[in-house]
C-alpha positions in Angstrom: -2.2 -17.2 29.4 -2.6 -17.7 25.6 -0.8 -15.3 23.4 -2.7 -12.1 22.5 -2.9 -10.3 19.2 -4.8 -7.1 18.4 -5.6 -6.4 14.8 -5.7 -2.6 14.1 -8.6 -1.7 11.8 -10.9 1.3 11.3 -14.5 2.1 12.1 -15.8 1.0 8.7 -14.0 -2.3 8.5 -13.5 -3.5 12.1 -15.1 -7.0 12.5 -16.3 -7.0 8.9 -13.3 -7.2 6.6 -12.6 -10.6 5.1 -8.8 -10.2 5.4 -9.0 -9.5 9.1 -11.5 -12.3 9.8 -9.4 -14.8 7.9 -6.3 -13.8 9.9 -8.2 -13.9 13.2 -9.4 -17.4 12.5 -5.9 -18.6 11.6 -4.5 -17.1 14.8 -7.2 -18.6 16.9 -6.6 -22.0 15.4 -3.0 -21.6 16.7 -4.2 -20.9 20.2 -4.1 -17.1 20.3 -6.7 -14.7 21.6 -7.5 -12.0 19.1 -9.3 -8.7 19.1 -10.1 -6.5 16.1 -10.4 -2.8 16.9 -10.2 0.5 15.1 -6.7 1.9 15.7 -8.0 5.2 17.1 -10.8 3.7 19.3 -11.0 4.5 23.0 -9.3 1.9 25.1 -7.1 0.5 22.4 -4.0 1.1 24.4 -5.4 -0.8 27.4 -6.0 -4.0 25.4 -3.9 -6.8 26.8 -2.1 -8.1 23.7 1.6 -8.7 23.2 1.5 -8.1 19.4 -0.4 -5.4 17.4 -0.6 -5.9 13.6 -1.7 -3.0 11.4 -4.2 -4.3 8.9 -7.2 -2.3 7.8 -6.4 1.1 9.3 -7.6 2.6 6.1 -8.7 6.0 7.5 -5.2 7.0 8.7 -4.6 9.6 5.9 -7.3 11.8 7.5 -5.2 12.0 10.7 -1.5 11.3 9.8 -0.1 13.0 12.9 -2.5 11.1 15.2 -1.6 7.9 13.4 2.1 8.6 14.0 1.5 9.3 17.7 -0.5 6.1 17.9 2.2 4.0 16.3 4.8 5.4 18.6 2.6 4.5 21.6 2.0 1.0 20.4 5.7 0.5 19.7 6.4 1.3 23.3 3.7 -1.0 24.7 4.0 -4.1 22.5 5.4 -5.6 19.3 4.1 -3.6 16.4 4.0 -5.2 12.9 5.2 -3.9 10.6 7.8 -2.0 12.7 6.7 1.6 13.0 10.0 3.0 11.7 9.3 1.2 8.5 5.6 2.3 8.5 6.8 5.9 8.9 9.1 5.6 6.0 6.3 4.2 3.9 3.8 7.0 4.8 5.1 9.3 2.0 5.0 7.8 -1.4 8.3 9.7 -2.0 9.9 6.4 -1.0 9.6 5.5 -4.7 12.4 8.0 -5.4 14.6 6.2 -2.8 13.9 2.8 -4.3 14.8 4.2 -7.7 18.2 5.3 -6.3 18.7 1.9 -4.9 18.3 0.3 -8.3 14.7 -0.9 -8.1 12.8 -0.5 -11.4 10.0 1.9 -10.4 7.5 3.8 -12.4 9.1 7.2 -13.2 8.1 9.7 -10.5 8.5 13.4 -9.8 7.5 15.4 -6.7 5.0 18.3 -6.9 5.6 20.4 -3.8 2.9 22.7 -2.3 3.3 26.3 -3.4 5.3 25.5 -6.6 4.2 26.3 -10.1 2.2 23.2 -10.8 1.7 24.1 -14.5 5.5 24.2 -15.1 6.0 21.1 -13.0 3.5 19.2 -15.1 5.0 20.4 -18.4 8.5 19.5 -17.2 7.3 16.0 -16.2 5.5 15.5 -19.5 8.8 16.4 -21.4 10.8 14.1 -19.2 8.4 11.2 -19.4 7.6 11.6 -23.1 3.8 11.7 -22.6 1.2 14.3 -22.2 -1.0 12.0 -20.1 0.0 12.2 -16.5 -1.2 10.7 -13.2 -1.1 13.0 -10.1 -1.6 11.4 -6.7 -1.3 12.6 -3.1 2.0 11.7 -1.4 -0.1 10.4 1.5 -3.1 8.3 0.6 -4.7 5.0 -0.2 -7.5 3.3 -2.1 -7.0 5.6 -5.1 -8.3 8.6 -3.1 -7.3 11.9 -4.8 -5.7 10.3 -7.8 -6.2 12.2 -11.0 -5.5 11.4 -14.7 -4.6 14.5 -16.7 -4.3 15.0 -20.4 -2.3 18.2 -20.7 -3.4 18.6 -24.3 -7.1 18.5 -23.3 -6.9 20.6 -20.1 -7.6 24.3 -20.3 -4.8 26.4 -18.9 -7.0 28.0 -16.3 -8.6 24.7 -15.2 -8.0 24.4 -11.5 -7.6 20.6 -12.0 -4.3 21.5 -13.7 -3.2 24.7 -12.0 -3.7 23.9 -8.3 -3.1 20.9 -6.1 -3.5 20.8 -2.4 -0.7 19.1 -0.5 2.4 17.3 -1.5 1.8 15.2 -4.7 3.5 12.8 -7.0 3.5 13.1 -10.8 3.9 9.9 -12.9 3.4 9.0 -16.5 0.1 7.3 -17.3 0.8 3.7 -18.4 -1.9 3.1 -21.0 -1.4 -0.6 -20.7 -3.1 -0.5 -17.3 -6.5 -0.2 -18.9 -5.8 -3.4 -20.9 -3.5 -5.5 -18.7 -4.2 -4.1 -15.2 -1.9 -4.4 -12.3 -0.1 -7.3 -10.5 -0.2 -7.4 -6.7 2.6 -9.5 -5.2 1.9 -10.5 -1.6 5.1 -11.0 0.5 4.8 -12.7 3.9 7.7 -13.5 6.1 10.4 -13.9 3.6 8.7 -15.0 0.4 5.9 -14.2 -2.1 3.1 -16.4 -1.0 0.5 -15.5 -3.6 -0.5 -12.8 -6.2 -3.5 -11.2 -7.6 -4.2 -9.8 -11.1 -6.2 -6.6 -10.7 -8.0 -5.0 -13.7 -10.0 -1.8 -13.9 -13.5 -1.4 -15.0 -14.1 -0.7 -18.7 -12.8 2.8 -19.5 -11.3 3.3 -16.1 -7.7 3.2 -14.9 -8.0 2.5 -11.1 -8.1 -1.2 -10.3 -9.7 -1.1 -6.8 -12.7 -3.3 -6.3 -14.7 -0.5 -4.7 -14.1 1.5 -7.9 -15.5 -1.3 -10.1 -12.2 -3.2 -10.6 -11.9 -7.0 -10.6 -9.3 -9.4 -9.4 -8.3 -13.0 -9.8 -5.5 -15.2 -8.4 -2.3 -15.2 -10.5 0.4 -17.8 -10.6 3.6 -16.1 -9.6 6.4 -16.1 -12.3 10.1 -16.3 -11.5 10.6 -12.7 -12.8 8.0 -11.4 -10.4 9.5 -13.3 -7.4 12.9 -11.8 -8.3 11.4 -8.3 -8.4 9.7 -8.7 -5.0 13.0 -9.9 -3.5 14.8 -7.0 -5.0 12.3 -4.6 -3.5 12.4 -6.1 0.0 16.2 -6.0 -0.1 16.1 -2.3 -0.8 13.8 -1.4 2.1 15.2 0.2 5.3 14.0 -2.8 7.3 12.7 -6.3 6.5 8.9 -6.3 6.7 6.8 -9.2 7.9 4.3 -8.4 5.2 4.2 -6.3 2.1 2.2 -5.9 -1.1 4.2 -5.0 -4.1 2.1 -3.5 -6.9 3.6 -3.8 -10.4 2.6 -2.7 -13.9 4.1 -3.0 -17.3 5.7 0.3 -18.5 7.5 0.6 -21.8 7.8 -3.2 -22.1 9.2 -3.7 -18.6 7.7 -4.8 -15.3 8.1 -1.9 -12.8 7.0 -1.1 -9.3 4.1 1.4 -8.9 3.8 1.1 -5.1 5.1 -0.8 -2.2 2.4 -1.1 0.5 3.8 -1.7 4.0 1.2 0.0 6.2 -2.3 -1.5 5.7 -2.4 -3.3 2.3 -5.2 -5.7 1.5 -3.3 -9.0 1.4 -6.2 -11.2 0.1 -5.6 -13.6 3.0 -9.2 -15.0 2.7 -8.2 -16.2 -0.8 -4.9 -17.9 0.1 -5.1 -20.2 3.2 -1.3 -21.0 3.1 -0.4 -17.3 3.0 -2.9 -16.6 5.8 -1.5 -19.3 8.0 2.1 -18.2 7.3 1.1 -14.7 8.5 -0.5 -16.0 11.7 2.5 -18.2 12.5 5.0 -15.4 11.8 3.0 -13.1 14.2 3.1 -15.6 17.0 6.8 -16.1 16.4 7.3 -12.4 17.2 5.7 -12.7 20.7 8.1 -11.2 23.3 
């Protein structure tokens, strides 16, 4: 029997996402049988595949507990990539605080716990960061959902956008250079940075996602960026097969804004070498 791989997606992306389709083609060229299914679809557990790779499961923030249970089930049935213990660690963006303690240069980050005085937390963060412009984002989330840019000097004290936040959140300084220089996405596959993308927001915006009007183009990877990616991976609890390390310039220094280990877009359709490396690495993990 040929080796089997199941690519975990979501209802909106299954069978349509360019990343997933590129990976399926690369796996099939290597002799594997491949299915792409939403992670929470009926019958997923019964699919006969030795390896499951989490790719475009972009709806998991709506059912985190269900996703955790699914991941534990998959881990018991077959090889899950990335390992679910690493995925679980990455579910809360609080991991940035751990990476900071391990010496990784990260964008300064503070927690905003539910039920705390958000106004005071924001003022304290502004004083610590030296800026009145702050970004607040959910601790669990993707694709820029729920991310807000606040100017504390412009917000009215009673504005619910300032005074109340639902759920555990992160507070970070707004790096103004993102509007001008955008963000760098370093793609790590099986031990090395295979490619990178330069992502820029639409005019007047600060989020770089394509679905929010952002643009991207391939970027030649500099030695400093490779070193930063290696430093990040060395600081993780486990070595991932794949990761996307998002970086921005902050106060003249390249820092990590996020490390995506769950379901990052990897731009595999734009880098044939990276796509093949991913496919080969998955098949090498066959039990």
